[in-house]
C-alpha positions, 0 to 999 in steps of 0.5 A: 349881240345887240338883240340879245342885250335888248332882252338881257339874254345871254348865249353860247356861241360855238366858234370855228377856231380857224376863223375866230380872233381875239377882238371878236371873242372879246366882244362876245365875252364882254357882253356876258356870252360864253364861247364853245368849241366848234373845232377849226372849221365845219368840214363835212366828213373830215372828222369821221376819218380821225381816230379817237386820239386824233379827234381828242387832240384836235379838240384840246388844240381848239380849247387851247387856242381859245384860251391863249389866242382869244382870251377865253379864261378857262377851257370852254365848257361846251363843244358842238360837233361839226355837221351835228355828228353825235357818235 
């Protein structure tokens, strides 16, 4: 974050909710950065086995966690798929 502040640059940090806590999130938010959802963790192959409904529920659960536990004021606007999957 210090290097970004040097250039008055802002970024979106995609966080795994399993490893993110309020103090860490607040540092990013207070510096003017955004937080995006990267689900619980970046597990290879796990998400391919989920149904659409299970995946949606996991995504919404992550958004809710970021709002309630990390102090993100509204649902994250951005999502980054684990392992870079697109379909």
